[in-house]
N, C-alpha and C positions, 0 to 999 in steps of 0.2 A: 500454910493453912491445911487442915486435914483433907479438904476437898481436892487438893492437887497432889495427894500422895497415892501412888498406885497400890496394887494388891500386895499384901504383906509388907507394907511400908516402903516398897521399892519405888524407883522413878516411875512417874505416871505414863500411861500410854496417851499419846497426843494424836487426835484426828484433825487433819487439815482438810477443809472443804473448799474446793475450787469451783467457782461458777464461771462458765464460759459460753460464748456464742460468737462464732466467726472470729476466733482469736488465733488464726493460723500464723500470724506474724509474731505473736507474743507467747503462746502457751508452751512452746518448747523450752524457752529460757526460764519461764516460771517453774515448770516441773523439775527442770534440772537443778534449780536452786533449792527446791525442797529435798530432792534426792541427795544433795551435797551437804545436808545438815550434819553438824558434829554431834548431834544427839543420836543415840543408838537406833539404827535402822529398824530393828525389830519392834521398837516402841513408837514408830510413826506410821499412822494409817493415812493414806492419801485417797480421798474420794473426789473424783472429778465428775461434774454434772454438766452435760452439754445441752444447750437450749436449741436443738434442731438447727445446728450450724449448716450453712450451705457451702462452706469451704471445706478445707481438709483438717479442721481442728480436731475432730473426733479421732481420725486416723493417726494424727501426730501425737495426740495424748496417749493413745493406746500403745504406740510404738515406744514412747518415752518411758512409760511405766513398765513395759515388757511383762515379765512373769513375776513382778514384785508381789509377794504374798499378801501384803497389806495395802494393795493398790488396785483401783478399778476405775473405769470410765463408764458412766451410766447416763441414760437419757433423762432430760428434764422437759417433759411435754409442755409445761406451762411457760417455759422460756425465761421467766424473770429470775433475778438473783434471789429474791425472797423465797420463791418456790424451790429453787435449787438448794438453798441452805437448809430449808425445812426438811427436804428429802434426806439431806446429809445428817441432820440432827437425829432423824429417825433411825438411820442406818449406822451411825457412829458407834464404835466400840471403845472410844477413848475416854479416859478419866478427865481429859481436858479437850475442848473443842475450839478450833480457830477457823475463821473464815479468811479466804485468800482470793484476791482479785486476779483474774487471768492476765492483767497488765503488770502484776507485781513481780519483783525479783527479791527473794529473801537473802539476808546475810547468812553466812554459814552457821552463826551462833544464834539465829533468830529464835528457835524453839527453846533452846537452853536458857536464853536470857528471859524469855517470857515466863517460863516456869519459876525462875528465880524471883522475878518481880511479883508474880502472884503470891508466892510463899512469903516473901519479905513484907509486902504491903498489906496483905489480907484483903486486897480489893477483889471485887467480884468480876471485873473485866479489866484487861490490860491491853495495851497496844503501843505502837511506836509512832513517831511523827511521820508525816508524808514527806518523802524526799523525791520530788518529781524530776524526771529526766526526759530529754527529747533530743532530736537531732535537727540541724538546720537552724537558721536565724529565727524563723517564726516559732518553731517548736520550742527552742530553748527560751525564747522570750515568754511564751505561755507558761512553761514549767517554772521559770523564775518568778513571774507575776503571781502565780498561784502558790508560791512559797513565801509570800511576804504578808505582813499584817495589813497593808493597804489593799492587797488583792483579795484577802479572805476575811478581813475584819478580825473579830475576837476569837475566831476558831483556831485557838493556839496550837492544836495538834498538828497543824500544817507546818509550823516553824519553830516550836519550842526547843530549847537547848538543855533544860533541866527537868527532872521528873516532877510531875504535879498532877493533882486531881483535875479532871476535865469533864465536860458535859457530854462529849461523844468522842470516839476514837477511831482511827483507821484500822480496819481488819482486826476487830476485837477477838481476844482469846479469853475463854472463861472455863471454870469447872463445868463439866458436862451437865450437871444437874441445873445449872443456871440457864443454859440454852434450852434444855428440855422443859424447864418451867415457863420461860418467857417466849421462846420461839420468835419467828419473824411474822409480821403482819403482811399477808400476801395481797392485801388491798393496795399496798404501797409499791407502785411501779418504780419509783425512785425514792431516795432518802429512807430506805427501809432500815438501815443501820442506825441512823439518827433516831428514828421512831422507837426502835428497841432500846437504845441507850436511855431515852427519856423515860421509858417505863421502869428501867432499873433505878434511875434517880428518883422517880415518883415513889418507888418502893423503899427508898432509903439506902440503896446500895451504892458502892463506890466504883468509879472508873478512873484508872490511872494511866497516863501516857508517859512512857519512859524512853529517852533517846537511846537506852541500851538495847531496845528492841528495834533492830535496824532493817530497813528494806528500802527499795526504790520502786517508783511507780512511773510507767511510761505514760506521760500526759498526752492530751490531744495535740496533733501536729499542725492543725490549720485553724484559722479564725472561724470559719463556718462550723467546724466540729466543736470548737469551744462554745460557740453560740448555742448550738443545740443542747450541749451538756448543761450549761448554766440556766438556760430557759427552763429545761425540765426540772432542775434542782429547785428553782424559784417556785414553779407551779406546785410541785409536790410538797415544798416546805410549808405552804399554807395548810395543807391537810395535816401535817405533823403538828403544827401550832394549834390547829383546831382540837386535836386529840389531847394535846398536852399544854394547855395555856399557862400552866405554872412554870414551864421551861422557856417561855418566850423571852427573848432578849432584844434590846434595841438594835443590836447589830444586824438582826434578821431583816430589818426593814430599811436600813440605811440606803441601799441601792434604789429601793422603791421610792424613798423620799427624794432622792436625786432626780429620778425620772419624773415624778409628779411635779416637783418644783420647776423642772424644765418645761413640762407641758403647760403648766399654768402661766409661766412667763411667755411662752410662744403665743398662747391664746390671748393674753393681755396685749401683746405687741400687735397682733392682727386686729384687735378691736381698737387700739389706740397706739399709733406708731411711736410716739415718744417712750412707750413702755419697753422699747427694745433693750433698755438697760437691765431688765429683769432676766431674760434668758442669757444675755451676755454675762451678767454678774454670776449666775449659777455656773456657767461654763468656766468662767475665770477662776472662781473659787475651787472648782474641781481640778482645773489645770494646775493651780498653785499647789494644792494638796498632793497631786500626783508627782509634780516636779520635786517637792520636798521628799516624798517617799523614795523616788528613784535616786536622789542624791545621797541617801543614807545607805544604799546597797553596797556591801563590801564583800569581795572586791568588785569594783565597777565592771560591768560586762563589756565585752568588745562592741564596737560600733554596729556590727551586723545584727547583734541582739538588741542593743540599746534602742535602735530606731523602731523596733517592733514592740517595745514595752508599752508605750501609750496605747496603741491599738489593742493590745492584749487586755490591758486593764479596762479600757472602755467597752470592749466586746463583752467581757465577763460581767461587768457591773450593769450594763444596759440589758443584757439578756436576762440576768437574774431579776432585776427590777421589774421588767416587763413580764417575766414569768410569774412573779408574785401577783401582779395585777390580774393576769390571766387565771391564776389559781383561785383568786378571790371570786371571780365569776364562775369558774368551773365547779368549785366545791361549795358554793354558797348554800346549797340545799341538801348537802349530805347529812345523814343522821350521825349522831354520836360525837358531834363537834360543833361548837358555837363560834361564829365569827365575832359576835358581840362580846363574848367572854374573852376571846383572844385580844381584841382591841382594848378592852378594859384593862387587861394585864399590861399592855404596852403603855397605856396612859399612866397607870400606877407606877411603873418603873421609871417613866420619864419624870414624874414628879419627885421621885425619891433620888 
């Protein structure tokens, strides 16, 4: 497509925007993977935005970029990823702009593959599937759980094996004019990439996820960290759905339905002891579904990972479900979005 052709029809300049805060453990590997791209170095601009890190992230990033002509580390006073990426969009010189997590490590052909997919598909945004990695039994279980359909529902960009159109994508790359037109909504502390993706879809644009665009992502390594992550996702997902009710999907409330069913069952049991079958039935159904999901994983994980899979699934689903409930309360009076419209969309989809 014409938008991803550089000056004089040559290969486009690509700006990669890296948002970080206290990423001392990860940022060196992230930037090293960008520097190791097989795309011409002169055509890659690296802009790193640091959200007031209290560790050595800023110094590590500066040291890694060195005197690279198209590279710099800059402050992000507002700290959030949305703010960082908007600063980057304003400063970017690239014909193509991509966002990069400080937790990510890019394959050496990441940029070249993204340009090829943009040109071939004509999509306005492309990205690759999330390939989560971690160390230790708990961390590996979390990474595995969040790379399965049972773990993340219909969010296929987490695990797809074939190129397809999706409703949101990990670390999207777009022609620069797309990002400059849409930008990130800085109200969104979390889920800002989902919210931007839904605006693209509302405008009739395409998002493509291709396994040719390869990267890995260092997932949370402990269950408390996973809980905090998914509780925040659930809470802010409500605000996304308020703003974009047409993009609401049933999968967005499955964990909340599980939590509500369990709560109703427990309440009924407390009021009438024989109703104990209700919460037990909900937990049994969840356990059976989980066991079936785990049995289909290939290759089967080793025992030290396998034993942590059920807690990882349960932590993510419970945190997300409760996060949605908290989000309904938190965002119930925000302007520019209607909970009633969001719920009506869900009812309509359930009927169809």
